[in-house]
SENU-218493 format. One record per residue (C-alpha): z, y, x; residue number from 1; residue in three letters. Coordinates in steps of 0.2 Angstrom, whole numbers, plus 5000, padded with zeros to 4 digits. Layout:
REM residues N
<rec><up>Z</up><north>Y</north><east>X</east><pos>NUM</pos><code>Ala</code></rec>
...
//
This chain:
REM residues 138
<rec><up>5123</up><north>4922</north><east>5782</east><pos>1</pos><code>Unk</code></rec>
<rec><up>5139</up><north>4914</north><east>5788</east><pos>2</pos><code>Unk</code></rec>
<rec><up>5155</up><north>4924</north><east>5792</east><pos>3</pos><code>Unk</code></rec>
<rec><up>5161</up><north>4924</north><east>5809</east><pos>4</pos><code>Unk</code></rec>
<rec><up>5174</up><north>4914</north><east>5814</east><pos>5</pos><code>Unk</code></rec>
<rec><up>5191</up><north>4917</north><east>5826</east><pos>6</pos><code>Unk</code></rec>
<rec><up>5199</up><north>4904</north><east>5831</east><pos>7</pos><code>Unk</code></rec>
<rec><up>5212</up><north>4899</north><east>5845</east><pos>8</pos><code>Unk</code></rec>
<rec><up>5217</up><north>4885</north><east>5855</east><pos>9</pos><code>Unk</code></rec>
<rec><up>5230</up><north>4877</north><east>5866</east><pos>10</pos><code>Unk</code></rec>
<rec><up>5227</up><north>4870</north><east>5884</east><pos>11</pos><code>Unk</code></rec>
<rec><up>5243</up><north>4862</north><east>5887</east><pos>12</pos><code>Unk</code></rec>
<rec><up>5247</up><north>4858</north><east>5905</east><pos>13</pos><code>Unk</code></rec>
<rec><up>5259</up><north>4846</north><east>5915</east><pos>14</pos><code>Unk</code></rec>
<rec><up>5256</up><north>4847</north><east>5932</east><pos>15</pos><code>Unk</code></rec>
<rec><up>5240</up><north>4846</north><east>5940</east><pos>16</pos><code>Unk</code></rec>
<rec><up>5235</up><north>4839</north><east>5923</east><pos>17</pos><code>Unk</code></rec>
<rec><up>5228</up><north>4844</north><east>5905</east><pos>18</pos><code>Unk</code></rec>
<rec><up>5228</up><north>4838</north><east>5888</east><pos>19</pos><code>Unk</code></rec>
<rec><up>5211</up><north>4834</north><east>5880</east><pos>20</pos><code>Unk</code></rec>
<rec><up>5208</up><north>4827</north><east>5865</east><pos>21</pos><code>Unk</code></rec>
<rec><up>5190</up><north>4818</north><east>5861</east><pos>22</pos><code>Unk</code></rec>
<rec><up>5184</up><north>4826</north><east>5844</east><pos>23</pos><code>Unk</code></rec>
<rec><up>5180</up><north>4815</north><east>5831</east><pos>24</pos><code>Unk</code></rec>
<rec><up>5160</up><north>4809</north><east>5827</east><pos>25</pos><code>Unk</code></rec>
<rec><up>5164</up><north>4821</north><east>5811</east><pos>26</pos><code>Unk</code></rec>
<rec><up>5170</up><north>4837</north><east>5816</east><pos>27</pos><code>Unk</code></rec>
<rec><up>5163</up><north>4852</north><east>5824</east><pos>28</pos><code>Unk</code></rec>
<rec><up>5158</up><north>4847</north><east>5843</east><pos>29</pos><code>Unk</code></rec>
<rec><up>5158</up><north>4827</north><east>5838</east><pos>30</pos><code>Unk</code></rec>
<rec><up>5163</up><north>4815</north><east>5853</east><pos>31</pos><code>Unk</code></rec>
<rec><up>5167</up><north>4829</north><east>5863</east><pos>32</pos><code>Unk</code></rec>
<rec><up>5182</up><north>4831</north><east>5874</east><pos>33</pos><code>Unk</code></rec>
<rec><up>5192</up><north>4850</north><east>5869</east><pos>34</pos><code>Unk</code></rec>
<rec><up>5210</up><north>4856</north><east>5868</east><pos>35</pos><code>Unk</code></rec>
<rec><up>5217</up><north>4855</north><east>5851</east><pos>36</pos><code>Unk</code></rec>
<rec><up>5212</up><north>4871</north><east>5839</east><pos>37</pos><code>Unk</code></rec>
<rec><up>5207</up><north>4878</north><east>5825</east><pos>38</pos><code>Unk</code></rec>
<rec><up>5203</up><north>4895</north><east>5813</east><pos>39</pos><code>Unk</code></rec>
<rec><up>5215</up><north>4907</north><east>5813</east><pos>40</pos><code>Unk</code></rec>
<rec><up>5222</up><north>4911</north><east>5794</east><pos>41</pos><code>Unk</code></rec>
<rec><up>5225</up><north>4928</north><east>5785</east><pos>42</pos><code>Unk</code></rec>
<rec><up>5240</up><north>4936</north><east>5792</east><pos>43</pos><code>Unk</code></rec>
<rec><up>5241</up><north>4925</north><east>5808</east><pos>44</pos><code>Unk</code></rec>
<rec><up>5239</up><north>4932</north><east>5826</east><pos>45</pos><code>Unk</code></rec>
<rec><up>5228</up><north>4921</north><east>5837</east><pos>46</pos><code>Unk</code></rec>
<rec><up>5244</up><north>4916</north><east>5848</east><pos>47</pos><code>Unk</code></rec>
<rec><up>5253</up><north>4910</north><east>5828</east><pos>48</pos><code>Unk</code></rec>
<rec><up>5238</up><north>4900</north><east>5826</east><pos>49</pos><code>Unk</code></rec>
<rec><up>5235</up><north>4890</north><east>5842</east><pos>50</pos><code>Unk</code></rec>
<rec><up>5254</up><north>4884</north><east>5840</east><pos>51</pos><code>Unk</code></rec>
<rec><up>5250</up><north>4880</north><east>5821</east><pos>52</pos><code>Unk</code></rec>
<rec><up>5232</up><north>4871</north><east>5825</east><pos>53</pos><code>Unk</code></rec>
<rec><up>5240</up><north>4862</north><east>5841</east><pos>54</pos><code>Unk</code></rec>
<rec><up>5256</up><north>4853</north><east>5830</east><pos>55</pos><code>Unk</code></rec>
<rec><up>5242</up><north>4851</north><east>5817</east><pos>56</pos><code>Unk</code></rec>
<rec><up>5231</up><north>4842</north><east>5827</east><pos>57</pos><code>Unk</code></rec>
<rec><up>5243</up><north>4833</north><east>5838</east><pos>58</pos><code>Unk</code></rec>
<rec><up>5260</up><north>4833</north><east>5831</east><pos>59</pos><code>Unk</code></rec>
<rec><up>5267</up><north>4841</north><east>5847</east><pos>60</pos><code>Unk</code></rec>
<rec><up>5280</up><north>4857</north><east>5844</east><pos>61</pos><code>Unk</code></rec>
<rec><up>5275</up><north>4868</north><east>5856</east><pos>62</pos><code>Unk</code></rec>
<rec><up>5284</up><north>4886</north><east>5863</east><pos>63</pos><code>Unk</code></rec>
<rec><up>5277</up><north>4903</north><east>5858</east><pos>64</pos><code>Unk</code></rec>
<rec><up>5278</up><north>4907</north><east>5880</east><pos>65</pos><code>Unk</code></rec>
<rec><up>5258</up><north>4905</north><east>5878</east><pos>66</pos><code>Unk</code></rec>
<rec><up>5248</up><north>4914</north><east>5891</east><pos>67</pos><code>Unk</code></rec>
<rec><up>5229</up><north>4918</north><east>5885</east><pos>68</pos><code>Unk</code></rec>
<rec><up>5218</up><north>4914</north><east>5900</east><pos>69</pos><code>Unk</code></rec>
<rec><up>5200</up><north>4916</north><east>5891</east><pos>70</pos><code>Unk</code></rec>
<rec><up>5189</up><north>4915</north><east>5878</east><pos>71</pos><code>Unk</code></rec>
<rec><up>5173</up><north>4906</north><east>5873</east><pos>72</pos><code>Unk</code></rec>
<rec><up>5159</up><north>4911</north><east>5863</east><pos>73</pos><code>Unk</code></rec>
<rec><up>5152</up><north>4902</north><east>5848</east><pos>74</pos><code>Unk</code></rec>
<rec><up>5135</up><north>4902</north><east>5845</east><pos>75</pos><code>Unk</code></rec>
<rec><up>5123</up><north>4895</north><east>5830</east><pos>76</pos><code>Unk</code></rec>
<rec><up>5104</up><north>4885</north><east>5837</east><pos>77</pos><code>Unk</code></rec>
<rec><up>5097</up><north>4901</north><east>5835</east><pos>78</pos><code>Unk</code></rec>
<rec><up>5107</up><north>4909</north><east>5850</east><pos>79</pos><code>Unk</code></rec>
<rec><up>5116</up><north>4922</north><east>5836</east><pos>80</pos><code>Unk</code></rec>
<rec><up>5135</up><north>4922</north><east>5839</east><pos>81</pos><code>Unk</code></rec>
<rec><up>5144</up><north>4914</north><east>5826</east><pos>82</pos><code>Unk</code></rec>
<rec><up>5162</up><north>4915</north><east>5833</east><pos>83</pos><code>Unk</code></rec>
<rec><up>5174</up><north>4915</north><east>5844</east><pos>84</pos><code>Unk</code></rec>
<rec><up>5192</up><north>4906</north><east>5853</east><pos>85</pos><code>Unk</code></rec>
<rec><up>5205</up><north>4912</north><east>5860</east><pos>86</pos><code>Unk</code></rec>
<rec><up>5211</up><north>4899</north><east>5873</east><pos>87</pos><code>Unk</code></rec>
<rec><up>5230</up><north>4899</north><east>5878</east><pos>88</pos><code>Unk</code></rec>
<rec><up>5240</up><north>4891</north><east>5892</east><pos>89</pos><code>Unk</code></rec>
<rec><up>5257</up><north>4884</north><east>5889</east><pos>90</pos><code>Unk</code></rec>
<rec><up>5264</up><north>4874</north><east>5905</east><pos>91</pos><code>Unk</code></rec>
<rec><up>5277</up><north>4861</north><east>5903</east><pos>92</pos><code>Unk</code></rec>
<rec><up>5288</up><north>4853</north><east>5914</east><pos>93</pos><code>Unk</code></rec>
<rec><up>5289</up><north>4837</north><east>5903</east><pos>94</pos><code>Unk</code></rec>
<rec><up>5274</up><north>4826</north><east>5899</east><pos>95</pos><code>Unk</code></rec>
<rec><up>5272</up><north>4828</north><east>5878</east><pos>96</pos><code>Unk</code></rec>
<rec><up>5260</up><north>4813</north><east>5870</east><pos>97</pos><code>Unk</code></rec>
<rec><up>5250</up><north>4817</north><east>5856</east><pos>98</pos><code>Unk</code></rec>
<rec><up>5254</up><north>4807</north><east>5839</east><pos>99</pos><code>Unk</code></rec>
<rec><up>5238</up><north>4808</north><east>5830</east><pos>100</pos><code>Unk</code></rec>
<rec><up>5243</up><north>4795</north><east>5817</east><pos>101</pos><code>Unk</code></rec>
<rec><up>5257</up><north>4807</north><east>5813</east><pos>102</pos><code>Unk</code></rec>
<rec><up>5248</up><north>4824</north><east>5814</east><pos>103</pos><code>Unk</code></rec>
<rec><up>5242</up><north>4832</north><east>5800</east><pos>104</pos><code>Unk</code></rec>
<rec><up>5226</up><north>4832</north><east>5806</east><pos>105</pos><code>Unk</code></rec>
<rec><up>5225</up><north>4822</north><east>5818</east><pos>106</pos><code>Unk</code></rec>
<rec><up>5211</up><north>4813</north><east>5809</east><pos>107</pos><code>Unk</code></rec>
<rec><up>5199</up><north>4830</north><east>5820</east><pos>108</pos><code>Unk</code></rec>
<rec><up>5202</up><north>4818</north><east>5836</east><pos>109</pos><code>Unk</code></rec>
<rec><up>5201</up><north>4799</north><east>5838</east><pos>110</pos><code>Unk</code></rec>
<rec><up>5212</up><north>4800</north><east>5856</east><pos>111</pos><code>Unk</code></rec>
<rec><up>5219</up><north>4812</north><east>5868</east><pos>112</pos><code>Unk</code></rec>
<rec><up>5223</up><north>4809</north><east>5887</east><pos>113</pos><code>Unk</code></rec>
<rec><up>5227</up><north>4823</north><east>5901</east><pos>114</pos><code>Unk</code></rec>
<rec><up>5214</up><north>4823</north><east>5915</east><pos>115</pos><code>Unk</code></rec>
<rec><up>5216</up><north>4828</north><east>5932</east><pos>116</pos><code>Unk</code></rec>
<rec><up>5203</up><north>4844</north><east>5938</east><pos>117</pos><code>Unk</code></rec>
<rec><up>5191</up><north>4830</north><east>5945</east><pos>118</pos><code>Unk</code></rec>
<rec><up>5190</up><north>4821</north><east>5931</east><pos>119</pos><code>Unk</code></rec>
<rec><up>5187</up><north>4832</north><east>5914</east><pos>120</pos><code>Unk</code></rec>
<rec><up>5172</up><north>4828</north><east>5907</east><pos>121</pos><code>Unk</code></rec>
<rec><up>5158</up><north>4839</north><east>5909</east><pos>122</pos><code>Unk</code></rec>
<rec><up>5148</up><north>4840</north><east>5892</east><pos>123</pos><code>Unk</code></rec>
<rec><up>5133</up><north>4849</north><east>5883</east><pos>124</pos><code>Unk</code></rec>
<rec><up>5142</up><north>4863</north><east>5872</east><pos>125</pos><code>Unk</code></rec>
<rec><up>5157</up><north>4865</north><east>5880</east><pos>126</pos><code>Unk</code></rec>
<rec><up>5153</up><north>4873</north><east>5895</east><pos>127</pos><code>Unk</code></rec>
<rec><up>5163</up><north>4888</north><east>5895</east><pos>128</pos><code>Unk</code></rec>
<rec><up>5179</up><north>4878</north><east>5892</east><pos>129</pos><code>Unk</code></rec>
<rec><up>5176</up><north>4868</north><east>5906</east><pos>130</pos><code>Unk</code></rec>
<rec><up>5176</up><north>4884</north><east>5917</east><pos>131</pos><code>Unk</code></rec>
<rec><up>5193</up><north>4887</north><east>5910</east><pos>132</pos><code>Unk</code></rec>
<rec><up>5200</up><north>4870</north><east>5914</east><pos>133</pos><code>Unk</code></rec>
<rec><up>5194</up><north>4870</north><east>5930</east><pos>134</pos><code>Unk</code></rec>
<rec><up>5202</up><north>4889</north><east>5934</east><pos>135</pos><code>Unk</code></rec>
<rec><up>5218</up><north>4885</north><east>5925</east><pos>136</pos><code>Unk</code></rec>
<rec><up>5221</up><north>4867</north><east>5938</east><pos>137</pos><code>Unk</code></rec>
<rec><up>5216</up><north>4877</north><east>5956</east><pos>138</pos><code>Unk</code></rec>
//
């Protein structure tokens, strides 16, 4: 039996756009546009994990003023729940672009870009995040 996994991710919002990164073909949710994030380590709060993972995957330093805006349930192929992700939001005044080549875990993504609400790709396997993104961009 696999261990229940808790993770955290950050929606970085600049004005009417959010930053999404395209998952590498070798990662979980291959080729899906998603938010930077990952597993919560022992002793970390979900917010601390979100900040650490965001930096590891984008090489962008973000502040600690995060707002919890949603939770995503992750399921196995048989429909059993295998984990959950805490989704945080940080609004920024100046656009920050990821430097995947300088990020310690930048290999987890093939590219990153900012999307307006109407341009966010709706993809199978990412429906819960899509709803949160649309709510954040209202």
